[in-house]
C-alpha positions in Angstrom: -74.9 -9.2 55.5 -73.9 -5.7 54.5 -76.7 -3.4 53.9 -77.0 0.5 53.2 -79.0 2.3 56.0 -80.6 5.8 56.0 -80.7 6.5 59.9 -82.2 10.0 59.5 -83.7 12.1 56.7 -80.9 14.1 54.6 -78.6 14.3 51.7 -76.4 11.4 50.3 -73.9 11.7 52.9 -76.3 10.3 55.7 -76.3 6.7 53.9 -74.4 4.3 56.0 -72.7 1.0 54.7 -73.2 -1.3 57.8 -73.7 -4.8 59.0 -77.1 -6.2 59.9 -78.7 -9.5 60.8 -79.5 -11.4 57.8 -83.2 -11.3 57.2 -85.7 -14.2 57.5 -88.6 -14.5 54.8 -92.0 -14.3 56.3 -95.1 -15.8 54.9 -95.3 -15.3 51.2 -92.0 -14.0 50.8 -88.5 -15.1 49.3 -85.2 -14.5 50.6 -82.9 -13.5 47.7 -79.3 -13.1 47.4 -78.9 -9.7 45.5 -77.0 -9.8 42.4 -77.6 -5.9 41.7 -79.9 -3.1 43.3 -81.4 -0.6 41.1 -81.0 3.2 42.1 -84.1 5.4 41.5 -85.3 8.9 42.1 -87.7 7.5 44.6 -84.9 6.2 46.7 -83.6 9.8 47.0 -87.1 11.0 47.9 -87.3 8.4 50.6 -83.9 9.1 52.0 -84.7 12.9 52.0 -87.8 12.6 53.7 -89.7 13.9 50.7 -91.8 10.8 51.0 -92.7 9.7 54.7 -90.6 7.0 55.9 -89.6 5.6 59.2 -85.9 6.0 60.3 -83.6 3.9 60.3 -84.3 2.0 57.0 -82.6 -0.1 54.7 -82.8 1.9 51.5 -83.7 0.7 48.0 -86.8 -1.3 46.4 -85.5 -2.8 43.2 -83.1 -5.5 42.1 -82.5 -8.9 40.8 -80.9 -12.1 42.2 -81.4 -15.6 43.1 -83.8 -17.2 45.8 -82.1 -18.8 48.8 -85.1 -19.7 50.9 -88.8 -19.7 50.9 -91.4 -18.5 53.6 -94.5 -20.3 54.1 -97.4 -20.3 51.7 -95.0 -19.4 48.6 -96.1 -21.1 45.3 -94.7 -20.6 42.0 -91.1 -20.1 43.1 -88.2 -22.4 44.1 -84.8 -22.1 45.6 -82.4 -21.2 43.1 -85.0 -19.3 40.7 -83.7 -16.0 39.5 -86.0 -13.4 40.1 -86.4 -9.7 39.9 -88.5 -6.9 41.6 -89.4 -3.3 41.5 -91.0 -3.0 45.1 -89.0 -4.8 47.5 -88.0 -2.6 50.5 -84.6 -3.1 51.7 -82.9 -3.9 48.4 -79.6 -2.1 49.0 -78.2 -5.1 50.7 -76.5 -8.6 50.0 -79.9 -10.2 51.3 -83.5 -9.1 51.0 -86.8 -10.6 51.7 -89.1 -9.9 48.9 -92.8 -10.6 48.5 -93.4 -13.3 46.1 -96.5 -11.4 44.7 -94.2 -8.7 43.5 -91.5 -10.8 42.2 -91.2 -12.1 38.7 -89.0 -14.9 36.9 -86.0 -13.6 34.7 -86.0 -15.5 31.6 -83.3 -17.4 30.2 -80.9 -15.2 28.0 -81.1 -12.3 30.4 -78.3 -11.8 32.7 -79.0 -10.7 36.4 -77.6 -7.2 35.9 -79.5 -6.3 33.0 -82.7 -7.6 34.8 -81.9 -5.4 37.8 -81.8 -2.4 35.5 -85.3 -3.0 34.2 -88.3 -3.7 36.8 -89.1 -0.1 37.9 -87.7 2.0 34.7 -89.2 -0.6 32.4 -92.7 -0.8 34.2 -92.6 2.9 34.1 -91.7 3.0 30.5 -94.3 0.5 29.6 -97.2 1.9 31.4 -96.4 5.3 30.0 -96.5 4.6 26.5 -98.8 1.7 26.5 -101.5 2.7 29.0 -101.3 6.3 30.6 -101.2 7.7 27.0 -101.2 4.9 24.5 -98.8 6.2 21.7 -100.0 5.2 18.2 -98.7 6.0 14.6 -99.0 9.8 14.0 -98.5 10.8 17.6 -95.8 13.4 18.3 -94.2 12.9 21.8 -92.1 15.2 24.1 -90.1 13.3 26.6 -87.9 15.1 29.1 -84.4 13.7 30.3 -84.3 11.6 27.0 -81.0 10.0 27.9 -82.1 8.9 31.5 -83.1 5.5 32.4 -86.6 5.9 31.7 -86.1 8.1 28.7 -84.1 5.8 26.7 -86.6 2.7 27.3 -89.7 4.8 26.7 -88.2 6.5 23.5 -87.8 3.0 22.2 -91.2 1.9 23.0 -92.9 4.8 21.7 -91.2 4.6 18.5 -91.7 0.8 18.1 -95.5 1.8 18.4 -95.2 4.3 15.7 -94.8 7.6 17.6 -92.5 10.5 16.7 -90.3 11.4 19.7 -88.7 14.7 20.6 -86.4 14.7 23.6 -84.8 17.1 25.9 -81.3 16.7 26.9 -78.2 18.6 28.6 -75.2 17.6 26.7 -74.1 16.4 23.3 -73.2 13.1 24.7 -76.9 12.7 26.0 -78.0 13.8 22.8 -76.1 11.3 20.9 -77.5 8.5 23.2 -81.0 9.7 22.8 -80.9 9.8 19.2 -79.5 6.4 19.1 -82.6 5.3 21.0 -84.7 6.5 18.3 -85.6 10.3 19.0 -86.3 12.3 15.8 -85.1 15.4 17.4 -83.2 16.1 20.6 -83.4 19.6 22.3 -80.7 21.0 24.4 -82.5 22.8 27.1 -79.4 23.5 29.0 -78.6 26.1 26.2 -81.8 27.9 27.0 -82.0 31.2 29.0 -85.8 30.8 29.5 -87.1 27.2 29.0 -90.6 28.1 29.6 -90.7 30.4 26.5 -88.0 28.7 24.4 -88.8 25.2 24.6 -92.6 25.4 23.6 -91.3 27.8 20.5 -88.9 24.8 19.3 -91.6 22.1 20.0 -94.2 24.0 17.9 -91.8 24.7 15.1 -91.1 20.9 15.0 -94.8 20.2 14.7 -95.9 22.8 12.4 -97.3 25.0 15.1 -99.6 22.3 16.5 -97.6 21.2 19.9 -97.3 17.4 20.9 -99.9 15.1 21.7 -98.3 13.9 24.9 -95.5 15.2 27.3 -93.9 12.8 29.4 -92.4 14.8 32.3 -90.2 13.1 35.1 -88.6 16.3 35.7 -91.1 18.2 37.5 -90.7 21.9 38.8 -88.3 23.1 36.3 -90.1 22.0 33.1 -93.6 21.7 34.1 -94.7 25.3 32.7 -92.8 24.5 29.4 -94.5 21.1 29.2 -98.0 22.8 29.4 -97.1 25.1 26.8 -95.8 22.6 24.3 -99.1 20.6 24.0 -101.6 20.8 21.3 -105.3 21.2 21.9 -106.5 18.3 24.0 -103.0 16.9 24.6 -102.0 15.2 27.8 -99.1 16.1 30.2 -98.1 12.8 32.1 -96.2 14.1 35.3 -94.5 11.2 36.5 -91.6 12.3 38.7 -89.9 15.4 40.1 -86.3 15.2 39.7 -86.0 19.1 39.8 -88.4 19.2 42.8 -92.2 18.8 43.0 -94.6 20.9 41.2 -96.2 23.7 43.3 -100.2 23.8 43.5 -101.8 24.2 40.3 -105.2 26.0 39.4 -106.9 23.3 37.1 -108.7 26.1 35.2 -105.7 26.7 33.4 -106.1 23.3 31.6 -109.2 24.8 30.1 -107.7 28.0 28.9 -104.5 26.3 27.6 -106.7 23.9 25.1 -108.8 21.6 27.4 -105.5 19.8 28.2 -105.1 16.8 30.4 -103.0 16.4 33.6 -102.1 13.1 35.2 -99.7 12.4 38.0 -99.4 8.5 37.7 -97.5 6.0 39.8 -96.4 2.5 39.1 -98.4 0.9 42.0 -101.7 1.8 40.2 -100.4 0.1 36.8 -99.5 -3.0 38.5 -102.4 -3.4 40.3 -102.9 -6.9 39.8 -100.4 -9.9 39.4 -101.6 -10.3 35.7 -100.9 -6.6 35.0 -97.3 -6.8 36.6 -96.6 -10.1 34.7 -97.8 -8.5 31.3 -95.8 -5.5 31.5 -92.6 -7.5 32.7 -93.1 -10.1 30.0 -93.2 -7.6 27.4 -90.2 -5.8 28.6 -88.0 -8.8 29.4 -89.1 -10.4 26.1 -88.1 -7.1 24.0 -84.7 -7.4 25.9 -84.1 -10.9 25.3 -85.0 -10.4 21.7 -82.9 -7.5 21.1 -85.6 -5.1 20.3 -85.0 -3.0 23.5 -81.6 -1.8 24.3 -81.0 -1.5 28.0 -78.3 0.9 29.0 -76.5 0.5 32.4 -74.7 3.7 32.5 -73.1 3.4 35.7 -72.3 0.6 38.5 -71.2 1.3 42.0 -70.0 -0.8 44.6 -72.8 -1.2 47.4 -70.7 0.6 49.9 -70.5 3.7 47.6 -74.5 4.2 47.6 -74.0 7.7 48.6 -72.0 8.6 45.5 -74.6 6.9 43.5 -77.5 8.9 45.0 -75.2 12.1 44.4 -74.4 11.5 40.9 -78.2 10.6 40.2 -79.5 14.0 41.7 -76.8 15.9 40.0 -78.2 14.3 36.9 -74.6 13.3 35.9 -75.8 9.9 34.9 -77.4 8.3 31.7 -79.2 5.1 31.5 -79.6 2.9 34.5 -77.6 3.3 37.8 -76.9 0.0 39.8 -75.3 -0.9 43.0 -73.4 -4.2 43.1 -72.8 -5.9 46.6 
């Protein structure tokens, strides 16, 4: 099979498109023919060595495809089933062995390309809006990177549950996409000389001086201070990523002085801790997509051999919606 391998930590240029032996499913695993693999920031962190990894390794962890073989002790799946997953190491490949415990069935009416775009970002958007801070009618929400994959999905979910969403964007094109997803206001942070001072001022003007109930921040280092300053008393900052870099060490006493604020750093594994929780989140996300209530934007599709270009585009924040690799 063909696969994309990171042989050492480094930039997008270290990714190699190569041939490897076909994997064999172990006990409790499915061998899946990959229709499309999702490209996510966590892939870039692992490639770059931000997160500890062994090298060499086949990159990627998300995708959708068709089951070709079953390992021992697999129940609930059959050869020919269409499945998707968000935590299947080695997904930048034509074939991948995926733990059955982390795979879900793709419903009729949803094509595999769209299904591949939903597991990680769909689960993330769902746990942010439905669990970490449960958006309800009357809540004001600030969401960074409103035209990104998570941003577009989370905006739709938050609006569907009664929230008023403010988003940050960097171009007029991204503003239009965010508005189409339901954002009440889009804020062009690229035009700001000092985002830490200017963004909170804009947010407070839009919220009668109060600030927002919650900030969903997947950008990290460059937006963290502005996010804190945009919260109302007892508001929550949900730091779910670090697209601009990781946030430096932080004195929790600042939360007291800023209004008894809450700060959390969630990860998807803790919000899919049981099979029931995984199935609940994915059934709601897939169901909304099939019903037409959730618009899933695949912004860019790259051939598998061009994974390095996909990583470079994602890290340059030159993409919108979901980025996929197709074998």
